[in-house]
FILUM-180991 format. One record per residue (C-alpha): y, x, z; residue in three letters; residue number from 0. Coordinates in Angstrom, 1 decimal. Layout:
N
R; yy; xx; zz; res; n
R; Y; X; Z; ALA; NUM;
...
***
This chain:
216
R; yy; xx; zz; res; n
R; 83.0; 71.6; 65.1; MET; 0;
R; 80.7; 70.4; 62.3; PRO; 1;
R; 83.3; 68.0; 60.9; THR; 2;
R; 85.8; 70.8; 60.6; GLU; 3;
R; 83.3; 73.0; 58.9; HIS; 4;
R; 82.5; 70.3; 56.3; VAL; 5;
R; 86.2; 69.8; 55.6; HIS; 6;
R; 86.7; 73.5; 55.3; SER; 7;
R; 83.8; 73.7; 52.8; GLN; 8;
R; 85.1; 70.8; 50.8; THR; 9;
R; 88.6; 72.3; 50.7; GLY; 10;
R; 87.2; 75.6; 49.4; ARG; 11;
R; 85.1; 73.8; 46.8; ARG; 12;
R; 88.1; 71.8; 45.5; LEU; 13;
R; 90.3; 75.0; 45.4; ARG; 14;
R; 87.6; 76.8; 43.4; THR; 15;
R; 87.2; 73.8; 41.1; GLU; 16;
R; 91.0; 73.7; 40.5; GLU; 17;
R; 90.9; 77.4; 39.6; LYS; 18;
R; 88.1; 76.8; 37.1; VAL; 19;
R; 89.7; 73.9; 35.4; ILE; 20;
R; 93.1; 75.7; 35.2; SER; 21;
R; 91.4; 78.7; 33.7; ALA; 22;
R; 89.5; 76.6; 31.2; ALA; 23;
R; 92.7; 74.8; 30.2; ALA; 24;
R; 94.5; 78.0; 29.6; ASP; 25;
R; 91.7; 79.5; 27.5; LEU; 26;
R; 91.1; 76.3; 25.5; PHE; 27;
R; 94.7; 76.2; 24.5; LEU; 28;
R; 94.8; 80.0; 23.8; GLU; 29;
R; 91.5; 80.4; 22.0; LEU; 30;
R; 90.2; 77.0; 21.1; GLY; 31;
R; 87.0; 75.3; 22.4; PHE; 32;
R; 84.4; 77.3; 20.4; ARG; 33;
R; 85.8; 80.8; 21.1; ALA; 34;
R; 86.1; 80.0; 24.9; THR; 35;
R; 83.0; 81.0; 26.8; THR; 36;
R; 81.8; 80.1; 30.3; VAL; 37;
R; 81.8; 83.8; 31.1; ARG; 38;
R; 85.4; 84.0; 30.0; GLY; 39;
R; 86.4; 81.1; 32.1; ILE; 40;
R; 84.7; 82.7; 35.1; ALA; 41;
R; 86.5; 85.9; 34.5; HIS; 42;
R; 89.9; 84.2; 34.2; ARG; 43;
R; 89.2; 82.1; 37.3; ALA; 44;
R; 87.8; 85.1; 39.2; GLU; 45;
R; 84.7; 83.3; 40.2; VAL; 46;
R; 81.0; 83.6; 39.2; SER; 47;
R; 79.5; 81.9; 36.2; VAL; 48;
R; 77.5; 79.7; 38.6; GLY; 49;
R; 80.7; 78.5; 40.2; ARG; 50;
R; 82.0; 77.5; 36.8; VAL; 51;
R; 78.9; 75.5; 36.0; MET; 52;
R; 79.1; 73.6; 39.3; THR; 53;
R; 82.4; 72.2; 37.9; ALA; 54;
R; 80.8; 71.3; 34.6; GLY; 55;
R; 79.6; 72.8; 31.3; ASP; 56;
R; 82.2; 73.5; 28.5; LYS; 57;
R; 82.3; 70.0; 27.2; GLU; 58;
R; 82.7; 68.5; 30.7; VAL; 59;
R; 85.5; 71.0; 31.4; LEU; 60;
R; 87.2; 70.1; 28.1; LEU; 61;
R; 87.2; 66.4; 29.0; ILE; 62;
R; 88.5; 67.1; 32.5; ARG; 63;
R; 91.3; 69.3; 31.0; CYS; 64;
R; 92.2; 66.4; 28.6; TYR; 65;
R; 92.3; 64.0; 31.5; ASP; 66;
R; 94.8; 66.3; 33.2; ARG; 67;
R; 96.9; 66.8; 30.0; TRP; 68;
R; 96.9; 63.1; 29.3; ILE; 69;
R; 97.9; 62.3; 32.9; ALA; 70;
R; 100.8; 64.7; 32.6; ALA; 71;
R; 101.9; 63.3; 29.2; LEU; 72;
R; 101.8; 59.8; 30.7; GLN; 73;
R; 103.9; 61.0; 33.7; ALA; 74;
R; 106.3; 62.8; 31.4; GLY; 75;
R; 105.5; 66.1; 33.1; THR; 76;
R; 103.9; 67.9; 30.1; TYR; 77;
R; 106.2; 69.4; 27.5; THR; 78;
R; 104.9; 70.3; 24.0; LEU; 79;
R; 106.0; 73.7; 22.8; PRO; 80;
R; 109.5; 73.7; 21.3; THR; 81;
R; 109.4; 73.7; 17.5; ARG; 82;
R; 111.7; 76.1; 15.6; THR; 83;
R; 114.2; 74.5; 13.2; ARG; 84;
R; 112.0; 75.4; 10.2; THR; 85;
R; 108.9; 73.9; 11.8; GLN; 86;
R; 110.8; 70.7; 12.8; ALA; 87;
R; 112.1; 70.3; 9.2; GLU; 88;
R; 108.6; 70.6; 7.7; THR; 89;
R; 106.5; 68.9; 10.5; ALA; 90;
R; 104.9; 65.6; 9.9; PRO; 91;
R; 107.1; 63.9; 12.5; SER; 92;
R; 110.2; 64.7; 10.4; ALA; 93;
R; 108.7; 62.6; 7.6; HIS; 94;
R; 108.0; 59.8; 10.0; ILE; 95;
R; 111.6; 59.5; 10.8; ARG; 96;
R; 112.5; 59.4; 7.1; ALA; 97;
R; 110.3; 56.5; 6.4; ARG; 98;
R; 110.8; 52.8; 7.4; PRO; 99;
R; 109.7; 52.6; 11.1; GLY; 100;
R; 109.5; 50.0; 13.7; PRO; 101;
R; 111.8; 47.1; 13.1; THR; 102;
R; 112.8; 46.3; 16.7; SER; 103;
R; 113.8; 48.2; 19.9; ALA; 104;
R; 110.6; 47.0; 21.6; VAL; 105;
R; 108.4; 48.3; 18.7; GLN; 106;
R; 110.2; 51.6; 18.9; SER; 107;
R; 109.7; 51.7; 22.6; HIS; 108;
R; 106.0; 51.0; 22.3; LEU; 109;
R; 105.5; 53.6; 19.6; LEU; 110;
R; 107.4; 56.0; 21.8; GLY; 111;
R; 104.8; 55.5; 24.6; ILE; 112;
R; 102.1; 56.7; 22.2; PHE; 113;
R; 103.9; 59.4; 20.3; LEU; 114;
R; 103.5; 62.2; 23.0; PRO; 115;
R; 99.7; 61.8; 22.7; PHE; 116;
R; 99.7; 61.8; 18.9; LEU; 117;
R; 101.9; 64.9; 18.9; GLU; 118;
R; 99.7; 66.6; 21.4; PHE; 119;
R; 96.7; 65.9; 19.1; PHE; 120;
R; 98.6; 67.2; 16.1; ALA; 121;
R; 99.6; 70.4; 18.0; ALA; 122;
R; 96.0; 71.0; 18.9; HIS; 123;
R; 94.0; 69.3; 16.1; GLU; 124;
R; 90.8; 71.5; 16.3; ASP; 125;
R; 90.7; 71.3; 20.1; LEU; 126;
R; 91.2; 67.5; 20.0; SER; 127;
R; 88.4; 67.1; 17.5; ARG; 128;
R; 86.1; 69.0; 19.8; ASP; 129;
R; 87.3; 66.7; 22.6; TYR; 130;
R; 86.6; 63.6; 20.6; ALA; 131;
R; 83.1; 64.9; 19.9; ALA; 132;
R; 82.6; 65.8; 23.6; ALA; 133;
R; 83.5; 62.2; 24.5; LEU; 134;
R; 80.7; 60.9; 22.3; MET; 135;
R; 78.1; 63.2; 23.9; ARG; 136;
R; 79.0; 63.5; 27.6; VAL; 137;
R; 77.8; 60.8; 30.0; THR; 138;
R; 80.1; 59.5; 32.7; GLY; 139;
R; 83.5; 57.8; 32.7; LYS; 140;
R; 86.5; 60.1; 31.9; PRO; 141;
R; 89.8; 59.0; 33.4; GLN; 142;
R; 91.0; 58.4; 29.8; VAL; 143;
R; 88.8; 55.3; 29.8; PHE; 144;
R; 89.5; 54.4; 33.4; ASP; 145;
R; 92.6; 54.9; 35.5; THR; 146;
R; 94.7; 56.5; 32.7; LEU; 147;
R; 93.8; 53.6; 30.4; ALA; 148;
R; 94.8; 51.0; 33.0; ALA; 149;
R; 98.2; 52.8; 33.6; ASP; 150;
R; 99.0; 53.0; 30.0; LEU; 151;
R; 98.0; 49.4; 29.3; GLN; 152;
R; 100.3; 48.3; 32.2; ASP; 153;
R; 103.2; 49.9; 30.5; LYS; 154;
R; 102.4; 48.3; 27.2; LEU; 155;
R; 101.9; 44.9; 28.8; ALA; 156;
R; 105.3; 45.1; 30.6; SER; 157;
R; 107.1; 45.8; 27.3; SER; 158;
R; 105.4; 42.9; 25.6; LEU; 159;
R; 106.2; 40.5; 28.4; ILE; 160;
R; 109.9; 41.7; 28.2; SER; 161;
R; 110.2; 40.1; 24.7; ILE; 162;
R; 108.8; 36.8; 25.8; GLY; 163;
R; 105.1; 37.1; 25.1; ILE; 164;
R; 103.0; 35.3; 27.8; SER; 165;
R; 101.5; 37.5; 30.4; GLU; 166;
R; 97.9; 36.6; 29.4; ALA; 167;
R; 98.5; 37.4; 25.8; TYR; 168;
R; 100.5; 40.5; 26.7; ALA; 169;
R; 97.6; 41.9; 28.7; LEU; 170;
R; 95.2; 41.1; 25.8; ALA; 171;
R; 97.5; 42.7; 23.3; SER; 172;
R; 98.0; 45.8; 25.5; ALA; 173;
R; 94.2; 46.2; 25.6; SER; 174;
R; 94.0; 45.8; 21.8; ALA; 175;
R; 96.8; 48.3; 21.2; LEU; 176;
R; 95.1; 50.8; 23.4; TYR; 177;
R; 91.8; 50.3; 21.5; ASP; 178;
R; 93.7; 50.7; 18.2; SER; 179;
R; 95.2; 53.9; 19.5; TYR; 180;
R; 91.8; 55.3; 20.5; LEU; 181;
R; 90.3; 54.2; 17.2; GLY; 182;
R; 93.1; 55.9; 15.2; ILE; 183;
R; 92.5; 59.1; 17.2; LEU; 184;
R; 88.7; 59.0; 16.4; PHE; 185;
R; 89.5; 58.4; 12.8; ARG; 186;
R; 91.9; 61.3; 12.8; TRP; 187;
R; 89.2; 63.5; 14.4; ALA; 188;
R; 86.7; 62.6; 11.7; ALA; 189;
R; 89.0; 62.9; 8.7; SER; 190;
R; 92.0; 64.6; 7.2; ASP; 191;
R; 94.5; 62.0; 8.5; MET; 192;
R; 97.9; 63.4; 9.2; SER; 193;
R; 100.3; 62.7; 12.1; LEU; 194;
R; 102.4; 60.8; 9.7; ASP; 195;
R; 99.5; 58.5; 8.7; GLU; 196;
R; 98.3; 58.1; 12.3; ALA; 197;
R; 101.8; 57.0; 13.4; THR; 198;
R; 102.1; 54.6; 10.5; GLU; 199;
R; 98.7; 53.0; 11.3; ALA; 200;
R; 99.7; 52.6; 14.9; LEU; 201;
R; 103.1; 51.2; 13.9; SER; 202;
R; 101.3; 48.5; 11.9; ARG; 203;
R; 99.2; 47.5; 14.9; SER; 204;
R; 102.3; 47.4; 17.1; ILE; 205;
R; 104.2; 45.3; 14.6; ALA; 206;
R; 101.4; 42.7; 14.6; PHE; 207;
R; 101.2; 42.4; 18.4; HIS; 208;
R; 105.0; 42.2; 18.8; THR; 209;
R; 105.6; 39.6; 16.1; GLN; 210;
R; 102.8; 37.2; 17.0; LEU; 211;
R; 103.8; 34.9; 19.8; ARG; 212;
R; 101.6; 32.7; 22.0; ARG; 213;
R; 102.8; 29.9; 24.3; PRO; 214;
R; 102.9; 30.6; 28.1; VAL; 215;
***
């Protein structure tokens, strides 16, 4: 039947797209954005170059990969590579713990929501800079600005409400915190900011939004 044929074609297209994005993700992490080629993605996915291009050019594929990685980080299903003891002792996050941090459990919780994303950026700084540049050039609405943003802001708002901040102000603060987080990532991408400095900047924003109260 025609309907079954259409469903079959759609299923094949989605499976091919999945192979392309998975291959691109592997190569971006292994080689970086600039060293990865469309031909290399096609070879890894075992499809034609034309099939790769139907899923998107390199920048579109990078954005789609980041949408997936961010979704996995938010769901807690993506694990960063385990650091060795020497790396852990010298990594920026070790210095963060040694400095004065959030002053309340809620502030620590809010910072903890963001830390996986900051650590992912730090683990793949060059790739993340290419991702930030791609976001500025590619048209459309990546999930990071849509459903993923809404999910993360819901988590932030719930934490703010739990300390007595009114729902309306908590929603506004959650949106502002999310914008602060994105602004810090773009600053990081355009400068020599470290993970330590990015975390401190975000901590200051969190402190402001958790200490300021508004009536219900």
